[in-house]
C-alpha positions in Angstrom: 0.0 0.0 0.0 1.4 3.4 -1.0 2.3 5.5 2.0 1.3 9.1 2.6 1.5 11.1 -0.6 4.1 13.4 0.7 6.2 15.2 -1.9 9.9 14.7 -1.9 10.3 18.5 -2.3 11.8 18.1 -5.7 9.5 18.3 -8.7 11.8 16.2 -11.0 12.1 13.6 -8.3 8.4 13.4 -7.8 7.8 12.8 -11.5 10.3 10.0 -11.5 8.7 8.5 -8.4 5.4 8.5 -10.1 6.9 6.6 -13.0 8.3 4.1 -10.5 4.8 3.6 -9.2 3.6 2.9 -12.8 6.3 0.3 -13.1 5.3 -1.3 -9.9 1.6 -1.3 -10.9 2.6 -3.0 -14.2 4.2 -5.9 -12.3 7.9 -4.8 -12.4 8.8 -4.2 -8.8 12.6 -4.6 -9.3 12.7 -2.0 -12.0 10.5 0.3 -9.9 12.8 -0.1 -7.0 15.8 0.7 -9.1 14.2 3.9 -10.4 13.1 5.0 -7.0 16.6 4.4 -5.6 17.8 6.9 -8.2 15.1 9.3 -7.1 16.4 9.1 -3.5 19.8 10.3 -4.7 18.0 13.6 -5.6 16.0 13.6 -2.3 18.0 11.6 0.3 15.9 13.0 3.2 12.6 11.8 1.8 11.2 9.5 4.5 8.2 8.3 2.6 10.4 7.6 -0.4 12.7 5.3 1.6 9.7 3.5 3.1 8.2 3.0 -0.4 11.5 1.8 -1.7 11.4 -0.9 0.9 8.0 -2.0 -0.2 9.0 -2.2 -3.8 12.1 -4.2 -2.9 10.0 -6.5 -0.7 7.7 -7.1 -3.7 10.7 -7.9 -5.8 11.9 -10.4 -3.1 14.9 -8.3 -2.2 14.4 -8.5 1.6 18.0 -7.4 2.6 17.7 -4.3 0.5 14.2 -3.7 1.8 15.5 -3.9 5.4 18.1 -1.3 4.6 15.5 1.1 3.1 13.2 0.8 6.1 16.2 1.2 8.5 17.0 4.5 6.7 13.4 5.6 7.0 13.5 4.9 10.7 16.8 6.7 11.1 15.4 9.8 9.4 12.2 9.7 11.4 12.6 7.9 14.8 9.0 8.6 15.6 8.1 6.2 12.8 4.8 7.6 11.5 5.0 5.1 8.6 5.6 2.0 10.7 9.0 1.1 9.3 9.9 -0.8 12.6 6.9 -3.1 12.0 8.0 -3.8 8.5 11.5 -4.6 9.8 10.1 -7.1 12.3 8.0 -8.8 9.7 11.0 -9.5 7.4 13.1 -10.6 10.4 15.4 -7.5 10.3 14.2 -5.9 13.5 13.3 -6.7 17.1 9.9 -8.1 18.1 7.6 -5.3 19.2 5.0 -5.7 21.8 3.1 -2.7 20.5 3.1 -0.6 17.3 4.6 2.9 17.4 1.9 5.3 18.6 2.8 7.8 15.8 2.1 5.1 13.2 -1.3 4.4 14.6 -2.2 8.1 14.9 -1.0 8.8 11.3 -2.7 5.8 9.9 -6.1 6.8 11.2 -5.7 10.5 10.5 -4.9 9.6 6.9 -8.0 7.3 6.5 -10.6 9.3 8.5 -12.4 10.6 5.5 -12.8 7.2 3.8 -12.8 5.1 6.9 -16.5 4.2 7.2 -17.0 3.6 3.5 -13.9 1.3 3.3 -14.6 -0.6 6.5 -18.3 -1.1 6.4 -19.2 -1.1 2.7 -16.1 -2.7 1.2 -14.8 -4.9 4.0 -18.1 -5.9 5.7 -17.2 -4.8 9.1 -19.7 -5.9 11.7 -18.2 -5.8 15.2 -20.4 -3.0 16.5 -23.5 -5.1 15.7 -22.0 -8.2 17.3 -20.9 -6.5 20.5 -24.2 -4.6 20.8 -26.0 -7.9 20.7 -23.7 -9.5 23.2 -24.1 -6.5 25.6 -27.9 -6.4 25.4 -28.1 -10.2 26.0 -26.1 -9.8 29.2 -27.8 -6.7 30.5 -31.0 -5.6 28.7 -31.3 -2.3 30.8 -29.5 1.0 30.6 -25.9 1.9 31.5 -25.0 5.0 33.5 -21.6 5.6 32.0 -20.0 3.9 28.9 -16.5 4.4 27.5 -15.9 3.7 23.9 -12.1 3.1 23.6 -10.7 3.7 20.1 -14.0 5.2 19.2 -12.9 6.2 15.7 -15.7 7.9 13.7 -18.4 6.6 16.1 -19.6 3.4 14.6 -19.7 1.6 18.0 -20.9 4.8 19.6 -24.0 4.8 17.4 -24.9 1.4 18.7 -24.2 2.3 22.4 -26.0 5.7 22.5 -29.6 4.3 22.9 -28.6 2.2 25.9 -26.4 4.6 27.9 -27.0 7.8 29.9 -23.5 9.2 29.3 -21.2 8.2 26.5 -17.5 9.1 26.3 -15.2 8.3 23.4 -11.4 8.2 23.3 -9.2 7.9 20.2 -5.6 8.6 19.3 -6.6 10.3 16.0 -7.8 13.9 16.0 -9.3 13.4 12.5 -11.3 10.5 13.7 -12.5 12.4 16.7 -13.7 15.3 14.4 -15.8 12.8 12.4 -17.2 11.3 15.7 -18.0 14.8 17.0 -20.0 15.6 13.9 -22.4 12.8 14.7 -23.4 14.4 18.0 -23.7 11.2 19.9 -20.9 11.6 22.5 -21.1 13.5 25.7 -17.3 13.7 25.8 -14.6 13.0 23.2 -10.9 13.1 24.1 -7.6 12.3 22.4 -5.9 9.4 24.1 -3.2 6.8 23.4 -4.6 3.5 24.6 -1.2 2.1 25.2 -1.0 4.6 28.1 -4.6 5.0 28.9 -5.4 6.0 32.5 -8.6 8.0 32.8 -9.7 9.7 35.9 -13.3 10.3 37.1 -16.3 8.2 37.8 -16.2 4.4 37.4 -17.8 3.1 34.2 -20.4 0.3 34.1 -19.6 -0.4 30.4 -16.3 -0.2 28.5 -16.1 -1.2 24.9 -13.1 -1.6 22.5 -14.4 -2.7 19.1 -11.7 -3.9 16.7 -9.1 -1.8 18.6 -6.7 -4.2 20.2 -5.3 -5.1 16.8 -3.4 -1.9 17.1 -2.4 -2.4 20.7 -0.4 -5.6 20.8 0.3 -6.6 24.4 -3.0 -6.3 26.3 -1.7 -6.5 29.9 -1.6 -2.8 30.5 -4.8 -1.7 28.9 -6.8 -4.6 30.5 -5.4 -3.6 33.9 -6.5 0.0 33.2 -10.0 -1.1 32.3 -10.3 -3.4 35.3 -9.3 -0.4 37.5 -12.0 1.9 36.1 -14.9 -0.6 35.9 -17.7 -0.4 38.5 -18.3 -3.5 40.6 -21.0 -4.8 38.2 -19.4 -3.3 35.1 -19.0 -5.0 31.7 -16.1 -5.0 29.3 -16.8 -5.8 25.7 -14.1 -6.1 23.1 -12.8 -8.0 20.1 -9.5 -9.4 18.9 -8.3 -11.0 15.7 -7.7 -14.7 16.4 -4.1 -15.9 16.3 -3.7 -19.1 14.4 -0.8 -21.0 16.0 1.2 -20.9 19.2 2.0 -17.8 21.3 0.1 -15.0 23.0 -0.1 -12.5 20.2 1.7 -11.9 16.9 2.2 -9.1 14.4 0.6 -10.0 11.0 1.7 -9.0 7.5 -1.2 -6.5 7.7 0.7 -4.8 10.6 -2.2 -5.6 12.8 -1.9 -7.9 15.9 -3.7 -11.2 16.4 -4.2 -12.7 19.9 -4.8 -16.2 21.1 -7.8 -17.2 23.1 -5.6 -18.6 25.8 -3.8 -15.2 26.1 -7.1 -13.3 26.3 -8.4 -15.6 29.0 -5.1 -15.3 31.0 -5.0 -11.5 30.8 -8.6 -11.2 32.0 -8.0 -13.7 34.8 -4.9 -11.9 35.9 -7.0 -8.8 36.4 -9.9 -10.5 38.2 -12.2 -10.3 35.2 -14.5 -13.2 34.4 -15.5 -14.2 30.9 -19.3 -13.9 30.6 -19.4 -14.5 26.8 -16.8 -15.6 24.2 -17.9 -15.9 20.6 -15.9 -16.9 17.5 -17.0 -14.5 14.7 -15.9 -12.8 11.5 -14.6 -9.3 12.1 -14.3 -8.1 8.5 -13.1 -9.3 5.1 -9.6 -8.8 3.9 -8.8 -9.5 0.3 -12.2 -11.3 -0.1 -11.4 -13.7 2.8 -13.0 -13.6 6.2 -10.9 -12.4 9.2 -11.6 -14.6 12.2 -11.9 -13.1 15.6 -13.3 -13.3 19.1 -16.1 -11.2 20.5 -15.6 -11.1 24.3 -17.7 -9.9 27.2 -16.1 -9.9 30.6 -16.9 -8.4 34.0 -16.6 -8.7 37.7 -19.6 -11.1 37.8 -19.3 -14.9 38.0 -18.0 -16.5 34.8 -19.8 -18.8 32.4 -18.3 -21.9 34.1 -19.1 -20.7 37.6 -22.7 -20.0 36.7 -23.1 -23.4 35.0 -21.7 -25.2 38.1 -23.7 -23.1 40.6 -20.6 -21.8 42.4 
């Protein structure tokens, strides 16, 4: 996927970069990479150019060269808005990361805010707000005093929550997403927050929701601990994860999203004294015309499914 369309600052370089894109689109990644490498001689500080060079070299099977290009992008911009460190991990040229760079997540969603709902709902068949709403209503048909929508985005989950809550607060790392959510007029409070360091103050919530959010968090220990600390005694925590196929707790996928194992989800919740009230295998969205498997989870401080079934 082509990164942010930032100019190199050199008109001639930009024209040659456009031609490199044409070569890539016509199925000639090696030639495209060779041309873009020449472009970067004209614009050696162009971070997006180095990142794109890595993608072209990766497409050509030149993984060592791709690693060098992404290393240069990371050197030029340590904040890593384009996620070069994640690409390095995926090709085995960088350390395993327990979480994505915050600047990458923020930039990604700022960039896609305008087309987010059309792409996610209409093209990819995204349905987690519907699934989680159904799960929540089945567990508690009544109203909630205070609900927190973590990673609220443009408000797709918030639209489902609004009819059942007295006060609805939304938190997201992307200012552009928050502006879209604000325009819907469904939140009582919207605030910019990085969920990797989330520690809200104020009243305890009786519902916390994170719909299709943890794919951009990675390790869940800290955020689940934060949620457990802010939940009311009878509070509910509804969230989804992509399902990890294979061993391990969680893993970075080629999509640069994280998948989590069911065992890991269960362990993190148990470590924070949260019981699983419902756990459903579901399809989160489609990706390249294939369903993305996931888990819809409802947890809380109430007795778990197993405890209710055994009468304990």
